[in-house]
C-alpha positions as CSV (number, residue, x, y, z in Angstrom):
1,M,-25.4,-2.5,10.5
2,I,-25.1,-6.3,10.2
3,R,-21.3,-5.9,9.6
4,L,-20.9,-3.5,12.5
5,A,-22.9,-5.8,14.9
6,V,-20.7,-8.8,14.0
7,F,-17.6,-6.8,14.2
8,L,-18.4,-5.5,17.7
9,A,-19.4,-9.0,18.9
10,V,-16.2,-10.6,17.7
11,F,-14.1,-7.7,19.0
12,V,-15.5,-8.0,22.5
13,A,-15.2,-11.8,22.5
14,M,-11.5,-11.6,21.4
15,A,-10.7,-8.8,23.9
16,A,-12.2,-10.9,26.7
17,W,-10.3,-14.1,25.5
18,E,-7.0,-12.2,25.3
19,A,-7.5,-10.7,28.8
20,T,-8.2,-14.1,30.4
21,A,-5.9,-16.4,28.5
22,P,-3.2,-14.5,26.6
23,C,-0.7,-16.4,24.5
24,R,2.1,-13.9,25.0
25,P,2.6,-11.4,27.8
26,P,2.3,-7.9,26.3
27,L,5.3,-5.5,26.0
28,V,3.1,-2.4,26.2
29,R,-0.1,-2.0,28.2
30,R,-3.4,-1.8,26.4
31,T,-3.8,1.9,27.4
32,G,-0.6,2.6,25.5
33,R,-1.7,0.9,22.3
34,W,-5.4,0.5,21.9
35,P,-6.4,4.2,21.8
36,H,-4.0,4.7,18.8
37,N,-4.9,1.5,17.0
38,L,-8.6,2.2,17.4
39,G,-8.0,5.8,16.5
40,I,-6.5,5.0,13.1
41,L,-9.5,2.7,12.5
42,V,-11.9,5.6,13.1
43,L,-9.8,7.8,10.7
44,D,-9.8,5.1,8.1
45,T,-13.5,4.6,8.3
46,A,-14.2,8.4,8.0
47,L,-11.9,8.7,4.9
48,L,-13.5,5.7,3.3
49,R,-16.9,7.2,3.7
50,V,-15.7,10.3,1.9
51,F,-13.9,8.7,-1.0
52,F,-16.1,5.6,-1.4
53,P,-19.6,6.7,-0.2
54,T,-21.3,3.6,-1.6
55,A,-19.1,1.1,0.2
56,A,-18.3,-2.3,-1.3
57,V,-21.8,-3.9,-0.9
58,G,-23.5,-0.9,-2.5
59,F,-21.0,-1.0,-5.4
60,A,-21.7,-4.7,-5.9
61,A,-25.5,-4.0,-5.9
62,L,-24.9,-1.4,-8.6
63,G,-22.9,-4.0,-10.6
64,E,-25.7,-6.6,-10.3
65,S,-28.2,-4.1,-11.6
66,R,-26.0,-3.4,-14.6
67,H,-24.8,-7.0,-15.1
68,W,-21.1,-6.3,-14.7
69,G,-18.4,-8.9,-14.6
70,L,-17.7,-12.5,-15.3
71,L,-20.0,-14.3,-12.9
72,D,-23.0,-12.3,-13.8
73,N,-22.6,-13.4,-17.4
74,T,-22.0,-17.1,-17.1
75,G,-25.4,-18.5,-16.1
76,I,-24.2,-20.5,-13.2
77,P,-26.7,-21.1,-10.3
78,P,-27.0,-18.3,-7.8
79,A,-25.8,-20.4,-4.8
80,L,-22.7,-21.5,-6.7
81,K,-22.1,-17.9,-7.8
82,L,-22.2,-16.8,-4.1
83,V,-19.6,-19.4,-3.0
84,V,-17.3,-18.8,-6.0
85,A,-17.4,-15.0,-5.4
86,V,-16.5,-15.3,-1.7
87,I,-13.6,-17.6,-2.5
88,M,-12.3,-15.4,-5.3
89,L,-12.6,-12.3,-3.2
90,D,-10.5,-14.0,-0.5
91,L,-7.9,-14.9,-3.2
92,A,-7.8,-11.3,-4.4
93,I,-7.1,-10.0,-0.8
94,Y,-4.3,-12.6,-0.5
95,L,-2.7,-11.4,-3.7
96,Q,-3.1,-7.8,-2.7
97,H,-1.4,-8.5,0.6
98,V,1.5,-10.1,-1.2
99,L,1.8,-7.1,-3.5
100,F,2.0,-4.8,-0.5
101,H,5.0,-6.8,0.7
102,A,6.6,-7.0,-2.8
103,V,6.6,-3.3,-4.0
104,P,8.8,-1.1,-1.8
105,M,6.5,1.9,-2.1
106,L,3.5,-0.1,-1.0
107,W,5.5,-1.7,1.8
108,R,6.2,1.8,3.2
109,V,2.4,2.1,3.7
110,H,1.8,-1.5,4.8
111,R,4.6,-1.6,7.4
112,V,2.5,0.6,9.7
113,H,0.5,-2.6,10.3
114,H,3.7,-4.6,11.1
115,A,5.3,-1.9,13.3
116,D,3.0,-2.8,16.2
117,L,5.2,-4.1,19.1
118,D,2.5,-6.5,20.3
119,F,0.1,-8.8,18.5
120,D,-3.6,-8.7,19.4
121,A,-7.0,-8.1,17.9
122,T,-6.4,-4.3,17.5
123,T,-3.4,-5.1,15.3
124,G,-5.9,-6.4,12.8
125,L,-7.4,-2.9,12.7
126,R,-4.2,-1.0,12.4
127,F,-3.8,0.1,8.8
128,H,-2.6,3.4,7.4
129,P,-5.3,5.4,5.7
130,F,-3.4,5.2,2.4
131,E,-3.5,1.4,2.5
132,S,-7.2,1.4,3.4
133,L,-8.0,3.7,0.4
134,L,-5.9,1.6,-2.0
135,S,-7.4,-1.6,-0.7
136,M,-10.9,-0.4,-1.2
137,G,-10.1,0.8,-4.7
138,F,-8.7,-2.6,-5.6
139,K,-11.7,-4.3,-4.0
140,F,-14.0,-2.2,-6.2
141,F,-12.1,-3.3,-9.3
142,V,-12.3,-7.0,-8.3
143,I,-16.0,-6.8,-7.6
144,A,-16.7,-5.2,-11.0
145,A,-14.5,-7.6,-12.9
146,L,-15.8,-10.6,-11.1
147,G,-19.4,-9.6,-11.0
148,A,-19.7,-10.5,-7.4
149,P,-23.3,-10.5,-6.0
150,A,-24.0,-8.0,-3.3
151,A,-24.8,-10.8,-0.9
152,A,-21.4,-12.4,-1.5
153,V,-19.7,-9.1,-0.9
154,L,-21.6,-8.7,2.4
155,I,-20.6,-12.2,3.5
156,F,-17.0,-11.7,2.5
157,E,-16.8,-8.3,4.3
158,I,-18.1,-9.9,7.5
159,L,-15.7,-12.8,7.2
160,L,-12.8,-10.5,6.5
161,N,-13.5,-8.3,9.5
162,A,-14.1,-11.3,11.8
163,G,-11.1,-13.2,10.4
164,S,-8.8,-10.3,10.9
165,L,-9.8,-9.9,14.5
166,F,-9.5,-13.7,15.1
167,S,-6.2,-14.3,13.2
168,H,-4.5,-11.4,15.1
169,G,-5.7,-12.6,18.5
170,N,-3.2,-12.9,21.3
171,V,-4.6,-16.3,22.1
172,G,-3.5,-19.9,21.8
173,L,-5.4,-22.9,20.6
174,P,-4.8,-26.5,21.6
175,A,-2.3,-28.0,19.1
176,R,-4.7,-30.5,17.6
177,L,-7.4,-27.9,17.2
178,D,-5.0,-25.5,15.6
179,R,-3.8,-28.1,13.2
180,A,-7.3,-29.1,12.2
181,L,-8.5,-25.5,11.7
182,R,-5.4,-24.7,9.6
183,A,-6.6,-27.1,6.9
184,V,-9.2,-24.4,6.0
185,L,-8.8,-21.3,8.1
186,V,-6.0,-18.9,9.2
187,T,-5.5,-19.3,12.9
188,P,-3.8,-16.9,15.3
189,G,-0.8,-19.3,15.5
190,M,-0.5,-19.3,11.7
191,H,-0.8,-15.6,11.2
192,R,1.5,-14.7,14.2
193,V,4.4,-16.0,12.1
194,H,3.7,-13.2,9.6
195,H,4.3,-10.6,12.4
196,S,7.7,-12.1,13.4
197,M,10.7,-9.7,13.0
198,P,12.9,-11.8,10.6
199,A,12.1,-10.8,7.0
200,H,11.7,-14.4,5.8
201,E,9.0,-15.0,8.4
202,T,7.3,-11.6,7.8
203,N,7.1,-12.6,4.1
204,S,5.0,-15.7,4.8
205,N,1.5,-16.6,5.8
206,F,-0.3,-13.8,4.0
207,G,-3.8,-15.2,4.2
208,F,-6.6,-13.6,6.3
209,N,-9.4,-16.1,6.1
210,L,-8.6,-19.2,4.0
211,S,-5.2,-20.9,4.6
212,W,-5.3,-22.5,1.2
213,W,-3.5,-19.7,-0.7
214,D,-0.3,-19.8,1.3
215,R,0.0,-23.5,0.8
216,L,-0.9,-23.3,-2.9
217,F,1.6,-20.5,-3.7
218,G,4.4,-21.6,-1.4
219,T,4.2,-18.9,1.2
220,Y,3.2,-21.1,4.1
221,R,5.4,-21.4,7.2
222,W,4.2,-23.6,10.1
223,A,5.8,-21.6,13.0
224,P,8.4,-19.0,13.9
225,A,11.9,-20.3,14.5
226,A,11.9,-18.9,18.0
227,G,8.5,-20.2,18.9
228,D,5.3,-18.4,19.7
229,R,6.5,-17.1,23.0
230,G,10.2,-16.5,22.1
231,M,9.6,-14.6,18.8
232,T,9.9,-10.9,18.5
233,I,6.8,-9.1,17.2
234,G,7.3,-6.2,14.8
235,L,10.0,-4.8,12.6
236,D,13.7,-4.0,13.1
237,T,12.7,-0.3,12.8
238,F,10.2,1.8,14.8
239,R,11.0,-0.1,18.0
240,D,10.6,2.9,20.3
241,P,7.2,2.7,22.0
242,V,6.6,6.4,21.0
243,E,6.1,5.0,17.5
244,L,2.8,3.5,18.7
245,R,1.2,6.9,18.8
246,L,-1.3,7.8,16.1
247,D,0.6,10.8,14.8
248,R,3.8,8.7,14.5
249,M,2.0,5.9,12.7
250,L,0.6,8.4,10.1
251,A,4.1,9.6,9.4
252,Q,5.8,6.3,9.2
253,P,5.5,5.8,5.4
254,F,7.5,9.0,4.9
255,R,10.3,8.2,7.3
256,G,13.3,6.0,7.1
257,A,14.5,3.5,4.5
258,T,12.3,0.6,3.2
259,G,14.9,-1.8,4.6
260,R,15.3,-5.5,3.9
261,Y,11.6,-6.5,4.0
262,P,10.2,-5.7,0.5
263,M,10.3,-8.9,-1.6
264,G,10.7,-6.8,-4.7
265,R,13.7,-4.8,-3.6
266,R,16.7,-4.5,-5.8
267,G,19.2,-7.3,-5.4
268,A,16.7,-9.6,-3.8
């Protein structure tokens, strides 16, 4: 309930911000995109409840009761354990994101997220059910191996949801504020590069919350070559607006070639 309340509050705030001060004029009206982007979120949520009934926080609580993982067996102070767990979970999600771009089979699933023709808060909710299930399974593995406290997982889940909505916002920040925030956080201007059509820009700026990982691992790019307003959002495939429909999104992993985007493709 805490996570849901924060999610709804941030979503409403971002939707209002986008409506009053959009960074880019939309190509497709909200009525043509939002029902489908929100529809795939509902489907993802339902499937996760079926396959992972405990959810991440419940799984972390189980791990705490059984003393699983590294952090639960090091004797570090609880407050420090909380901070370390949140940071390490963020790193894990960064690495998972890179993996979905590197492995062609995983890219087929992840490209549903990138095939949106516009970039706004609902893009941050648009993930194929296969990706959501794989991501949750990976998260469970990291929680168990790390020994992340349930409180840390709750904090991280809230930050991940809120960060995804914020970083995908069709909003602009003053240049000085954007630069200052990027020292720690992923801003919409930073993540928008990741949704630019050229492959070398798509394969950059993988972070969701902390901007450190892109800088540390050499995947950081300051801005798209064409600029925030001149860039083309999406991929060089699935450009027809009909592809924004829910049924078409669900079929996208099984259609067409992987193309030039996967970093692990042959000949790269």
